C-alpha positions in Angstrom: 41.1 -8.0 -12.1 40.0 -7.8 -8.5 36.3 -8.2 -8.0 34.3 -7.6 -4.8 31.0 -9.6 -4.6 28.5 -7.9 -2.3 25.5 -10.1 -1.6 23.2 -12.0 0.7 22.8 -15.8 1.1 22.2 -16.1 -2.7 25.8 -15.3 -3.2 26.9 -18.6 -1.7 26.6 -20.3 -5.0 29.1 -17.8 -6.4 31.4 -18.3 -3.4 31.6 -22.0 -3.8 32.3 -21.7 -7.5 34.7 -18.8 -7.5 37.6 -21.0 -8.8 35.6 -21.0 -12.1 36.6 -17.4 -12.8 40.0 -16.1 -13.9 39.7 -13.1 -11.7 40.6 -12.6 -8.0 37.4 -12.4 -6.0 36.5 -11.3 -2.5 33.1 -11.6 -0.8 31.2 -9.3 1.5 28.0 -11.0 2.4 25.2 -10.1 4.9 21.5 -9.8 5.2 18.9 -8.6 7.6 16.2 -10.7 9.1 14.4 -10.9 5.8 17.4 -11.0 3.5 17.5 -7.3 2.5 20.4 -4.9 2.1 19.2 -2.3 4.6 22.1 -2.8 7.1 24.8 -1.7 4.6 26.4 1.6 5.2 29.3 3.7 3.8 32.5 4.2 5.7 34.9 7.1 5.8 33.3 9.2 3.0 33.0 6.3 0.6 36.4 4.6 1.2 34.7 1.5 2.5 31.6 -0.3 3.5 30.4 -1.5 6.9 27.2 -2.7 8.6 25.3 -0.4 10.9 25.8 -1.1 14.6 22.2 -2.2 15.0 22.4 -4.8 12.2 20.8 -8.2 12.9 23.1 -10.7 14.5 22.8 -13.0 11.4 23.9 -10.2 9.2 27.0 -9.5 11.4 27.8 -13.2 11.5 27.6 -13.5 7.7 29.8 -10.4 7.3 32.4 -11.8 9.6 32.5 -15.2 7.9 32.7 -13.8 4.4 35.1 -10.9 4.9 37.2 -12.3 7.8 36.5 -9.2 9.9 33.7 -7.5 11.8 34.9 -4.1 10.8 34.7 -2.0 7.6 35.8 -3.3 4.2 37.9 -0.9 2.1 37.0 -0.6 -1.5 40.1 0.8 -3.2 41.6 -2.6 -4.1 38.7 -3.5 -6.4 37.9 -2.5 -10.0 34.5 -4.2 -10.3 31.7 -4.7 -7.9 29.0 -7.4 -8.3 25.9 -6.9 -6.2 24.0 -10.2 -5.9 20.5 -10.8 -4.7 19.2 -7.3 -4.3 17.2 -6.7 -7.5 14.3 -8.8 -8.6 14.7 -11.7 -11.0 13.5 -11.2 -14.6 10.1 -12.6 -15.3 8.8 -12.8 -18.8 5.5 -14.1 -17.6 4.9 -11.0 -15.5 5.9 -8.8 -18.4 3.3 -10.6 -20.6 0.6 -9.7 -18.1 1.8 -6.1 -17.6 -1.2 -4.5 -19.4 -3.6 -6.1 -16.8 -1.4 -5.0 -13.9 -1.4 -1.5 -15.2 -5.1 -1.4 -15.7 -4.8 -1.4 -19.5 -6.7 -3.7 -21.8 -4.7 -6.9 -22.4 -3.7 -6.1 -26.0 -0.7 -8.4 -25.7 -2.8 -11.5 -25.0 -5.4 -10.6 -27.6 -3.2 -9.9 -30.7 0.4 -10.1 -29.5 0.9 -6.4 -29.5 4.1 -5.5 -27.8 4.1 -4.0 -24.3 5.5 -0.4 -24.6 8.2 0.7 -22.2 5.8 3.2 -20.6 3.4 0.4 -19.8 6.2 -1.9 -18.6 7.6 0.8 -16.3 4.2 1.7 -14.9 3.3 -2.0 -14.1 6.8 -3.2 -13.2 7.4 -5.1 -10.0 11.0 -3.9 -9.9 10.7 -0.4 -8.7 11.3 -1.1 -5.0 14.5 -3.0 -5.6 15.8 -0.4 -8.1 15.6 2.3 -5.4 17.6 0.2 -3.0 20.1 -0.6 -5.8 20.6 3.2 -6.4 21.4 3.6 -2.7 23.9 0.8 -2.6 25.5 2.0 -5.8 25.9 5.5 -4.4 27.7 4.0 -1.4 30.2 2.2 -3.7 30.8 5.2 -6.0 30.9 7.9 -3.3 34.6 8.3 -3.4 35.2 7.1 -7.0 32.3 7.6 -9.5 34.2 5.4 -12.1 33.8 2.2 -10.2 32.0 -0.4 -12.3 28.9 -1.8 -10.4 26.8 -4.6 -11.9 23.7 -5.9 -10.3 22.9 -9.6 -10.6 19.3 -10.5 -9.7 18.4 -13.1 -7.1 17.7 -16.5 -8.7 14.6 -17.5 -10.4 12.4 -20.2 -8.8 13.0 -23.8 -9.8 10.9 -24.8 -12.8 9.2 -27.7 -10.9 8.1 -25.6 -8.0 4.4 -26.3 -8.7 5.1 -29.9 -7.9 5.9 -29.0 -4.3 3.4 -26.2 -3.9 0.6 -25.5 -6.4 0.6 -21.8 -5.6 3.7 -21.6 -7.8 2.0 -22.8 -10.9 2.3 -20.6 -14.0 -0.9 -18.8 -15.1 -3.0 -20.3 -17.9 -2.5 -17.1 -20.0 1.2 -18.0 -20.2 0.8 -21.8 -20.6 -1.6 -21.3 -23.5 1.1 -19.6 -25.5 3.2 -21.6 -28.0 6.9 -22.1 -27.3 7.7 -19.6 -30.1 5.5 -17.0 -28.4 7.1 -17.6 -25.0 10.5 -17.2 -26.5 9.4 -14.0 -28.1 8.1 -12.7 -24.8 11.4 -13.7 -23.1 13.4 -11.8 -25.7 11.2 -8.8 -25.2 11.6 -9.1 -21.5 15.4 -8.9 -21.8 15.2 -5.6 -23.5 12.6 -4.1 -21.3 14.3 -5.3 -18.1 17.7 -3.9 -19.0 16.1 -0.6 -20.2 14.1 -0.3 -17.0 17.1 -0.5 -14.7 19.3 1.6 -17.1 16.7 4.4 -16.9 17.4 4.6 -13.2 21.2 4.5 -13.7 21.6 0.8 -12.6 23.3 -1.8 -14.7 21.3 -5.0 -14.3 22.8 -8.2 -15.9 20.2 -10.5 -17.4 20.8 -14.2 -16.6 22.3 -16.4 -19.3 19.8 -18.4 -21.3 21.0 -21.7 -19.7 19.7 -20.5 -16.4 16.2 -19.8 -17.6 13.2 -21.9 -18.5 10.2 -20.2 -20.1 11.7 -16.8 -19.2 10.8 -16.9 -15.6 12.0 -20.2 -14.0 15.3 -21.9 -13.5 16.1 -25.6 -14.3 15.5 -27.7 -11.2 19.0 -29.3 -11.5 20.5 -26.0 -10.2 18.6 -26.5 -6.9 20.1 -29.9 -6.2 22.5 -29.2 -3.4 21.3 -25.7 -2.8 23.7 -23.5 -0.9 23.0 -20.8 1.7 24.6 -18.3 4.1 26.0 -21.2 6.2 28.2 -22.2 3.2 30.3 -19.1 3.4 32.3 -20.9 6.2 35.1 -22.9 4.7 34.3 -25.9 6.9 30.6 -25.9 5.9 30.6 -27.8 2.6 27.3 -29.6 3.1 24.6 -27.8 1.1 22.5 -25.8 3.5 19.2 -26.2 1.7 19.4 -29.7 0.4 17.9 -31.1 -2.8 14.2 -30.1 -2.8 11.8 -27.8 -1.0 10.0 -30.6 0.9 11.9 -30.0 4.1 13.7 -26.7 3.2 11.5 -24.1 1.5 14.6 -22.0 0.9 15.4 -24.5 -1.8 12.8 -23.0 -4.1 15.2 -20.1 -4.8 18.7 -20.9 -3.5 21.0 -22.6 -6.0 24.1 -24.9 -6.1 27.7 -24.7 -7.1 26.9 -25.5 -10.8 24.7 -22.4 -10.9 27.5 -20.2 -9.8 29.9 -21.8 -12.3 27.5 -20.9 -15.2 27.3 -17.3 -13.9 31.1 -17.0 -13.6 31.7 -18.2 -17.1 29.1 -15.8 -18.4 30.5 -12.9 -16.4 34.1 -13.6 -17.5 32.8 -13.2 -21.1 31.0 -10.0 -20.3 33.9 -8.4 -18.5 36.3 -9.3 -21.3 34.2 -7.2 -23.7 33.3 -4.4 -21.3 36.0 -1.8 -20.6 35.9 0.0 -17.3 34.2 3.4 -17.0 37.5 5.1 -16.5 38.7 3.7 -19.9 35.7 4.7 -22.0 34.4 7.8 -20.3 31.0 8.9 -19.1 29.2 8.3 -22.4 29.3 4.6 -21.6 28.3 4.7 -18.0 25.5 2.2 -17.2 22.3 4.2 -17.2 23.6 7.0 -19.4 23.6 5.0 -22.6 22.4 1.4 -22.7 24.3 -1.2 -24.5 23.1 -1.8 -28.0 21.9 -5.3 -27.2 19.5 -3.9 -24.5 18.5 -0.6 -25.9 17.1 -1.8 -29.2 13.4 -1.8 -30.0 11.3 -4.7 -28.7 11.5 -7.8 -30.9 8.6 -8.2 -33.4 5.8 -10.6 -32.5 5.8 -14.0 -34.1 
């Protein structure tokens, strides 16, 4: 299978670990001045993708270094598209506090009552990114609505971030919970997260468990040797963002080659058990009918 990875600097971890997958992979990376996807445009009625002429110079440089050309990239050779770094990372801690964010009494914290999907959707921090995901997906599917498009969230913050900056400490409402209660909240977040994006026609892939700590952070070992946009160049093997955030704040979120390897192994498993849209028909299009693992009712409270 030929896969096109479309992403920003967070995709560097996938680039440096692409040999971990059995599939043929090509990258189209870019970003604007703040790491967004705004510069991306369609080309020739959906036959390709390009950057707008006024795109930031860094976006153009990254596009050139990842695709090998400063022109449009044609989409027809690819069966699957992975969009990395556009949507927000899952955060079970935020989900736990949804009632307060939505102006609703904090039932979840008082008696472990589950957050309903309506409350989750109302209070969710994901709405802005899902709108942009819809736009990017429409560019990819303009000439072929059967193209499989999966969205992989930008990485979660390293789990020891509070050691370097106290503002990244987890709230006491979360820390006061038992491990069992945190695990319960994380399982609930998986279902609500996937259902939220599916409701907007976007297939979001929840990270594998090995990349999460307490449902909202990532083990710090995946930040040792953190890679960035500079690592798309073949001769730039030195990790751009180093080993800790002391001198490179980008290290809080950017990850290393090992992180990419875990994702590729996980994606290979998912792809092996997920037929293309053309094979199974519209009833299994992401967003039309959620997979059973993500459309089930929230898990019961402990």
